[in-house]
Structures are given as C-alpha cells and as structure tokens.
LOMI-556884 format. One record per residue (C-alpha): residue in three letters; x, y, z. Coordinates in steps of 0.02 Angstrom, whole numbers, padded with zeros to 5 digits, always signed. Layout:
N
ALAXYZ...
This chain:
503
MET+03045-00505-01128GLU+03130-00341-01076ILE+03167-00252-00914VAL+03079-00083-00913LYS+03098+00062-00792ILE+02935+00089-00699LEU+02949+00277-00718LYS+02935+00256-00907ILE+02760+00179-00891THR+02657+00340-00904GLU+02488+00280-00971PHE+02366+00145-00920LEU+02227+00050-01009ASP+02064+00074-00913ARG+02014-00110-00921ARG+01963-00137-00740GLN+01983-00070-00564VAL+02126-00119-00451ILE+02079-00242-00313PRO+02176-00206-00153ALA+02181-00390-00103GLY+02264-00432-00270VAL+02399-00299-00243GLU+02433-00364-00066PHE+02448-00544-00126LEU+02567-00497-00265LYS+02675-00394-00146GLU+02701-00552-00038SER+02733-00658-00195ILE+02865-00536-00263LYS+02947-00524-00093GLN+02965-00713-00084ASN+02991-00763-00266GLY+03036-00607-00360PHE+02958-00577-00533LEU+02894-00736-00616ASP+02961-00760-00794ASN+02794-00830-00852ASN+02696-00679-00791PRO+02771-00517-00858ILE+02671-00359-00883VAL+02620-00310-01060LEU+02661-00137-01132ILE+02654-00044-01295SER+02775+00094-01344ILE+02700+00269-01354GLY+02856+00364-01406ASP+02996+00461-01317GLY+03046+00299-01229CYS+02881+00289-01134PHE+02754+00151-01122LYS+02567+00118-01098LEU+02518-00026-00985ILE+02403-00152-01067ASP+02404-00292-00936GLY+02480-00313-00764ARG+02414-00162-00665HIS+02409-00263-00503ARG+02589-00319-00526LEU+02643-00142-00567GLU+02553-00069-00412ALA+02633-00203-00302SER+02804-00160-00373ILE+02777+00026-00342GLU+02729-00005-00164LEU+02886-00115-00143GLU+02987+00031-00212LYS+03048-00070-00361THR+03120+00032-00504GLU+03114-00098-00643ILE+02993-00232-00699PRO+02999-00370-00830ALA+02885-00336-00978ILE+02832-00392-01150ILE+02821-00246-01273LYS+02692-00256-01413ASP+02682-00142-01563GLY+02554-00097-01696LEU+02397-00127-01588SER+02240-00031-01625ASP+02131+00039-01486ILE+02014-00113-01495ASP+02161-00234-01509GLN+02236-00164-01347TYR+02079-00198-01248GLN+02058-00371-01329LEU+02235-00418-01279ALA+02204-00354-01100SER+02048-00459-01087GLN+02137-00613-01153CYS+02275-00588-01025ASN+02150-00564-00885ASN+02059-00723-00933ALA+02217-00828-00945ALA+02226-00976-00827GLU+02379-00911-00735THR+02309-00736-00703VAL+02321-00697-00518VAL+02171-00577-00510LEU+02023-00647-00607SER+01898-00538-00700ASN+01720-00537-00638PHE+01551-00472-00701VAL+01570-00315-00595SER+01731-00261-00682ASP+01659-00313-00850THR+01499-00214-00817GLU+01592-00056-00771PHE+01699-00073-00927VAL+01546-00090-01039TRP+01467+00062-00957ARG+01622+00167-00986LYS+01645+00116-01168SER+01458+00130-01211GLY+01462+00307-01151GLU+01612+00368-01247LYS+01582+00483-01394THR+01680+00541-01544LYS+01714+00726-01573ASP+01556+00740-01677GLY+01450+00668-01537LYS+01425+00493-01608LYS+01451+00333-01509LYS+01634+00287-01516TYR+01608+00099-01500THR+01471-00019-01555GLN+01413-00165-01446GLU+01511-00277-01567ASN+01669-00174-01539ILE+01648-00185-01350GLY+01619-00371-01360ILE+01785-00392-01455MET+01872-00283-01324LEU+01807-00398-01189GLY+01885-00548-01271GLY+01748-00603-01391LYS+01585-00578-01299SER+01424-00569-01401ARG+01317-00413-01425SER+01179-00489-01320ARG+01304-00514-01180ILE+01353-00328-01189ALA+01168-00284-01181ASP+01158-00391-01023PHE+01295-00289-00943ASN+01214-00125-00994ALA+01049-00181-00913PHE+01132-00161-00743ASN+01121+00027-00773SER+00946+00017-00696LEU+01026-00020-00529SER+01039+00131-00417PRO+01216+00205-00411ILE+01210+00185-00220VAL+01165+00001-00239TRP+01301-00029-00367GLY+01429+00056-00253LYS+01385-00065-00116ILE+01402-00213-00238VAL+01575-00154-00293ASP+01628-00124-00112ASP+01570-00299-00062PHE+01667-00379-00207GLN+01825-00292-00155LYS+01805-00334+00029THR+01766-00518-00007SER+01915-00544-00126THR+02024-00679-00055LYS+02165-00802-00101GLN+02114-00971-00166LYS+02219-01120-00223THR+02169-01178-00396GLY+02274-01322-00459SER+02457-01273-00460SER+02423-01086-00440THR+02347-00968-00314GLN+02221-00838-00374ILE+02120-00693-00302VAL+01936-00733-00313GLU+01778-00650-00255THR+01677-00743-00124SER+01532-00619-00123THR+01359-00697-00114ILE+01300-00574-00246THR+01291-00651-00421GLU+01248-00583-00592ASN+01091-00691-00609LEU+01032-00640-00437LEU+01045-00455-00479ARG+00934-00476-00632ASN+00790-00506-00513ILE+00801-00332-00437LEU+00826-00225-00596ASN+00645-00173-00608ILE+00614-00121-00428THR+00651+00049-00350GLU+00811+00100-00265TYR+00727+00083-00095TYR+00695-00103-00118GLN+00856-00134-00217LEU+00953-00064-00071SER+00852-00163+00055ILE+00889-00329-00033ILE+01075-00293-00061ASN+01101-00237+00121ASP+01014-00393+00185LEU+01118-00505+00068ILE+01281-00427+00120SER+01238-00436+00305GLY+01180-00616+00288LYS+01005-00574+00344ILE+00933-00662+00188LYS+00997-00802+00077ASN+01010-00795-00112ARG+00861-00909-00136LYS+00747-00777-00055VAL+00792-00638-00176LYS+00677-00687-00320THR+00524-00702-00204LEU+00565-00540-00115ALA+00592-00445-00278LYS+00421-00508-00342THR+00336-00453-00179TYR+00420-00282-00185ALA+00374-00256-00369GLU+00193-00292-00324ARG+00199-00164-00183GLU+00268-00034-00302SER+00126-00066-00426PHE+00004-00041-00282ALA+00086+00126-00242GLU+00079+00180-00426TYR-00105+00142-00433ALA-00138+00239-00272ILE-00038+00390-00327ASP-00128+00398-00493GLY-00299+00373-00416LEU-00291+00488-00264VAL-00379+00655-00276CYS-00290+00735-00128LEU-00105+00749-00148ASP-00083+00755+00042ASP-00141+00572+00048VAL+00001+00514-00068PRO+00143+00500+00062ILE+00028+00400+00178PHE-00023+00277+00041PHE+00157+00267-00021ASP+00217+00213+00152ASP+00072+00093+00177CYS+00101+00009+00009PHE+00290-00006+00034ASN+00269-00072+00211GLY+00155-00210+00148LEU-00011-00154+00221TYR-00106-00208+00063LYS-00099-00384+00001THR-00205-00367-00157ILE-00244-00230-00283GLU-00427-00242-00233GLN-00381-00185-00059VAL-00285-00037-00130LYS-00433+00011-00240LYS-00552+00008-00090ALA-00433+00111+00014VAL-00409+00241-00125LYS-00599+00254-00151GLN-00624+00277+00037ALA-00492+00415+00043ASN-00564+00503-00108ASP-00743+00491-00039GLU-00689+00564+00126PHE-00595+00704+00041GLU-00739+00749-00076LYS-00858+00751+00073HIS-00757+00887+00159ASN-00672+00971+00014SER-00794+00995-00129ILE-00729+01176-00139ARG-00542+01185-00111LEU-00474+01359-00076ILE-00282+01353-00087PRO-00187+01512-00033GLY-00029+01552-00124ASP+00053+01591-00290CYS-00036+01506-00435PHE+00126+01443-00515GLU+00183+01356-00358ILE+00010+01286-00315LEU-00019+01222-00494LYS+00151+01137-00497ASN+00144+01058-00326ASP-00038+01037-00270VAL-00145+01011-00424LYS-00121+00849-00525ASP-00111+00853-00713GLY-00278+00809-00794SER-00372+00818-00627CYS-00498+00955-00673ASP-00641+00962-00797ALA-00642+01148-00837LEU-00538+01304-00817ILE-00642+01461-00786THR-00531+01604-00735ASP-00515+01793-00740PRO-00325+01829-00741PRO-00230+01994-00722TYR-00254+02103-00878ALA-00115+02231-00854ILE-00244+02371-00868LEU-00288+02414-00687LYS-00188+02514-00563GLU-00175+02372-00440ASP-00015+02290-00380TRP-00072+02118-00439ASP-00114+02190-00611SER+00045+02287-00638PHE+00184+02234-00757LYS+00343+02322-00814SER+00298+02302-00999LYS+00179+02219-01118THR+00314+02090-01153GLU+00324+02042-00970PHE+00134+02032-00959LEU+00121+01916-01109LYS+00264+01808-01046PHE+00173+01791-00878SER+00010+01749-00969ARG+00089+01620-01084GLU+00169+01529-00935TRP+00014+01520-00823ILE-00100+01472-00968ALA+00011+01324-01018LEU+00025+01267-00839ALA-00161+01282-00799ALA-00213+01196-00961SER-00108+01045-00913LYS-00223+01018-00765ILE-00379+01003-00877LYS-00436+00836-00947SER-00448+00808-01134THR-00637+00801-01107GLY-00633+00975-01028ARG-00649+01158-01076LEU-00552+01319-01049TYR-00635+01489-01020ILE-00507+01627-01005PHE-00561+01806-00986TRP-00457+01939-01070SER-00452+02125-01106GLN-00496+02220-01262GLU-00332+02312-01254PHE-00228+02153-01283MET-00363+02052-01371PHE-00256+02022-01527ASP-00106+01973-01425PHE-00187+01825-01339PRO-00053+01687-01328PHE-00141+01549-01427ASP+00024+01458-01439ALA+00014+01424-01250ILE-00142+01321-01275PRO-00101+01134-01292GLU-00140+01052-01461ARG-00270+00940-01375PHE-00383+01092-01358THR-00476+01171-01502PHE-00524+01354-01511GLY-00714+01367-01501ASN-00769+01547-01486MET-00723+01719-01427LEU-00866+01741-01308VAL-00920+01919-01269TRP-00974+01987-01097ASN-01072+02145-01138TYR-01102+02268-00998LYS-01187+02438-01017ASN-01155+02514-00848ASN-00976+02570-00875ILE-00988+02753-00818LYS-00802+02786-00807PRO-00728+02899-00943SER-00604+02816-01057ASN-00472+02884-01178GLN-00562+03021-01274LYS-00480+02959-01434LYS-00569+02789-01413TYR-00746+02730-01395LYS-00795+02680-01221TYR-00769+02497-01177THR-00932+02402-01148TYR-00874+02221-01168GLU-00736+02102-01126PRO-00688+01945-01227CYS-00680+01771-01153PHE-00581+01646-01255TYR-00663+01475-01257PHE-00576+01309-01302TYR-00638+01131-01292GLY-00541+00968-01272GLU-00516+00839-01410ASP-00627+00715-01313ALA-00757+00842-01256VAL-00943+00800-01272LYS-01079+00925-01317LEU-01104+01080-01210ASN-01223+01052-01065LEU-01364+01152-01145PRO-01539+01145-01071ASN-01698+01083-01156ASP-01804+01213-01243LYS-01932+01212-01103ASP-01798+01261-00976TRP-01738+01418-01066ASP-01745+01578-00971SER-01661+01749-00975ASP-01509+01685-00883THR-01469+01541-01000ASN-01429+01549-01184ASP-01322+01462-01316TYR-01262+01621-01396ASP-01086+01695-01388VAL-01140+01864-01314PHE-01191+01878-01130GLU-01271+02040-01068PHE-01249+02067-00883ALA-01212+02224-00785GLN-01043+02248-00701PRO-01060+02216-00512GLN-01074+02377-00414SER-01059+02407-00226ASN-01243+02452-00212PHE-01304+02289-00291LYS-01400+02188-00165ASP-01382+02016-00242ASP-01206+02032-00314PRO-01111+02179-00232LYS-00939+02224-00298GLU-00798+02165-00184HIS-00657+02157-00312PRO-00599+02286-00442ALA-00617+02157-00584GLN-00764+02057-00516LYS-00871+01964-00645PRO-01061+01951-00622ARG-01118+01794-00534LYS-01248+01763-00671LEU-01109+01766-00804ILE-01000+01640-00714ASN-01153+01538-00674GLN-01186+01517-00861LEU-01007+01459-00898VAL-01008+01336-00752ASN-01181+01273-00796ILE-01155+01250-00983GLY-00968+01209-00986SER-00968+01077-00848ASP-01079+00945-00773ILE-01136+00901-00597GLY-00992+00828-00500ASP-00858+00903-00614THR-00708+00997-00545VAL-00684+01176-00602LEU-00513+01261-00584ASP-00496+01449-00555CYS-00315+01496-00529PHE-00354+01681-00501ALA-00503+01664-00386GLY-00519+01848-00337SER-00679+01868-00237GLY-00726+01684-00261THR-00871+01701-00385THR-00821+01541-00474GLY-00819+01445-00310VAL-00991+01515-00259CYS-01067+01464-00425CYS-00990+01289-00417LYS-01057+01264-00241ASN-01231+01313-00293LEU-01227+01207-00452LYS-01161+01048-00369ARG-00987+01061-00445LYS-00821+01044-00358ALA-00693+01182-00372VAL-00508+01217-00348LEU-00484+01401-00311ILE-00311+01481-00298GLU-00286+01657-00228LYS-00133+01738-00146ASP-00207+01903-00084GLU-00253+01884+00101SER-00392+02013+00095TYR-00477+01920-00049LEU-00454+01753+00037LYS-00562+01818+00181ILE-00694+01875+00059ILE-00697+01704-00026ASN-00714+01612+00138ARG-00857+01726+00191ARG-00949+01708+00026LEU-00929+01518+00026ASN-00999+01508+00200GLU-01147+01622+00175
C-alpha cells in the first residue's frame, strides 16, 4: 500500500454513479477513524506520475470534501480495459465495501458499455465482455439489464433519484454499509416494461409515494396493458381522426372493460361519422392534410387532376420543370400511401410532360395498368404553330396487388357513357353547357369522372381527390353512392364545391 497525492489522480473508471449518502457516511468515518488500512483505494499508473482510479470513488470524494491531500492506495499495473472493470466490480462486491452495488448502477453500466463503438463503428464490447467487467455475470443477465431500456427516460430518472434518496446506513455483522431501502425492485420493474410511459410513470409515482404496494404492480400493469390494446384497436379502426383523442382518453381512463365494448363503440362512432360525412371536404394544403388528416390505407381509389405546370394560374405555376416534377413525385407518393392494396390510382397528366411521369413515386404494391386517354374535340384555342393541336390528355391508371376485377357492367347495361376501352370521348366543359358548365380552368367532364368512379370503385368505397378543384369527383361519388375525401386550398373553389355538392 502506498500514500498517493490526491492531485495526481486525474482519471476515473466510470463503473457507477456516486451516491451522496455514501460520501457523507465516509466523511464521518474518516473524521473519527482516519483511513482504514483494510480499505484503500485502487489505482493504476497512467504515466507522468499520474493515476487512474479503479475503485474507491466514494472514499476519494469524501477525502476531497475533507480537504485531504493524500490517500492510501494500492497501485496495480498491467491491467487491460476489461480487467480494470472486472477488478472494480470485484472490489464493489467485496463484503467490506461500504457502498454496495445495485441493479440500478449495474443497468446504467451495461447501457453505457453496450452503446460504445470502435472507430470503425462496430460494438466495442460483446455481452460476454460486459459480463466479465461486471464481475462474471452471464450474457443472459446482461440482456436482462438491457431490457430496462424500454423504460421511459423520465421513469428511469425517478427510479435513480429514489434509490439515491433512500440510501441509508445499515449495520451488517461487524461493518456498516450504505444500502438502498427503495421499494422498487428489479423483478417488479419487469412487469411494466411493455406498457407506455404514461402508465409506467403512474405506477412508479404511486410506488414512491406509498399509494400502492409492490404486490399491486403486476395486476395494475396487466390492466394497463389491456387498456393500451383497447386504444390501439380503436385508433386503427376509427374512420375519423378527430375521434382518436376521445377514444384514447376513454380507453386509458378505464371506460371499457372488454374488447367487445371497444368494438361496439368504434362501430357506433364510424356509423355516426359516415352518416354525416360521406363526402368530406377538407380545406388546406394537400401535403399537410394527407399527412395529418387522412390515414394510410383508408381509401379505395385515388382519382385526381393535379397541377400540370401548363396553365397561367398561380396554383399551376412552377419555377422550373425540375421543381414541378419534384412536387409531383412527392404528392403522388404521399397520396398513394392512403390507398389500400385492393385499390386503384387514376392520375390525370399533360401531354407536354407525358414522358416525364414519375413512375418511381408509385409504390411497388401498385401495377401500371393503362395510359387512359381523354379525347376532346372542342379545343378551339390556337396552340404552338409548330405543333399539332392538343385534343387529348393522358390519365395514368394503376391497380393494387390485391385488386379485384374492374366494376364493369353486364352487356345489357352498356350505353354510350360506359365502356371498357382505354379512350374516352367527352367534350371539355364550357361555360355555356347547361348540364356541366365550366367553373374551373382545368375542369374535367362529369361523364368522364363518372366512368372512372363507376368502374374503378364500388358502392360504399372511399375515393380520394387531393386536388378537388370544382369538386367534380365529389359530385360523382355522391351520385354513385361512394364516399369521398376532397382536398382543396383555394377558397373560391371551396365555395363552388360546397354549392355543387348541395345542389
């Protein structure tokens, strides 16, 4: 054993946190008895006359607070990184150790070491290495400690705080040690690993305050897990996202006792919503609405007529072709995510950018079916004199991997407005048309959209149109007993849509 100047101890092994109660106890012990010969600190030499502390952090901190300048120590040499931790763990576990290790300090040590990486990004330590560093614990035991990672950081902070606050002196045989008297145990915590932070926090707070006893934890955790499964079912099953917070609170507050009650409540909410909201008109930007208000896989078909970057309208203007295609790629990918694998996509496009259509934005679960053609013969506007006049627009059609056959009519029901061909001949809407007057610069004929809705969806299906314009898709869905989600940000067109839907 040697006497070492405290200022020469410049590095510390991060084995466990310092417990204030342990430092205070050792300060009193050193004041009364001085340093005990059988309990020196353990150091290793790191060169230039300096040392790294391996064991005895509480004794060192107590000495520093007492303004001691020297401390008795055992100096070890030739210890590898793993050997240093192994020695520290063996010292901490020794019978005469004043501050005992606990599962909290062991868990935090495992977390730190499991997360350390080498320079090339690989894990620095295996579970076996960490087990050795902890004094010979098995790999399964290390996995047990890592499992506590599913506890919320807030919850873990309360556990650590409680352990430190409940540390107290206790006489054990011929020696006095600092032990934790917290009611929280390792086995108890395993009951709450699979519930949410909300319930984890509730249980830990109640335990610490003494509101509940340990024996209640397992039963409470089971009850809370069941409530969470109720909430998950409700969130997945609700049509209207506005209902989600209400159901979430009801489930978490214990309103429902069985999953059958939850199913009935969800069905009732959906029936009520469908009764009053078969056609949903949502004002706002399509990106925000699709992200926040339309659930993935909630619609049966996408039928939409997006900006083309060919009209002199604010909503159709882009700085460049690159910007337009970037915009198109983003909205297509987002809108397609809302369509079921049994569904279909109908996306109108322009001739000008026909060969630039972003097929890569279409999810792999959809297959390209046809380039449908809307042929119109009443385009009286002059075009570029170096080109032929445009008399058609393409519509790119895709069907889902689980889609059934198109909803084609029986032969006896065929008429001039229904066909199974890929070319549709309908005049462009004009302001003087009595049945379908033009109210939008890019308005599609009602008969054309009627065909897509009728053949590409079924009664009761939900059709998404994220660029609703004058609302033709919504009008067709209403007449054909379909539901629709219409998105439009222009206030003047929103008024037109509302009027047309209420006519």
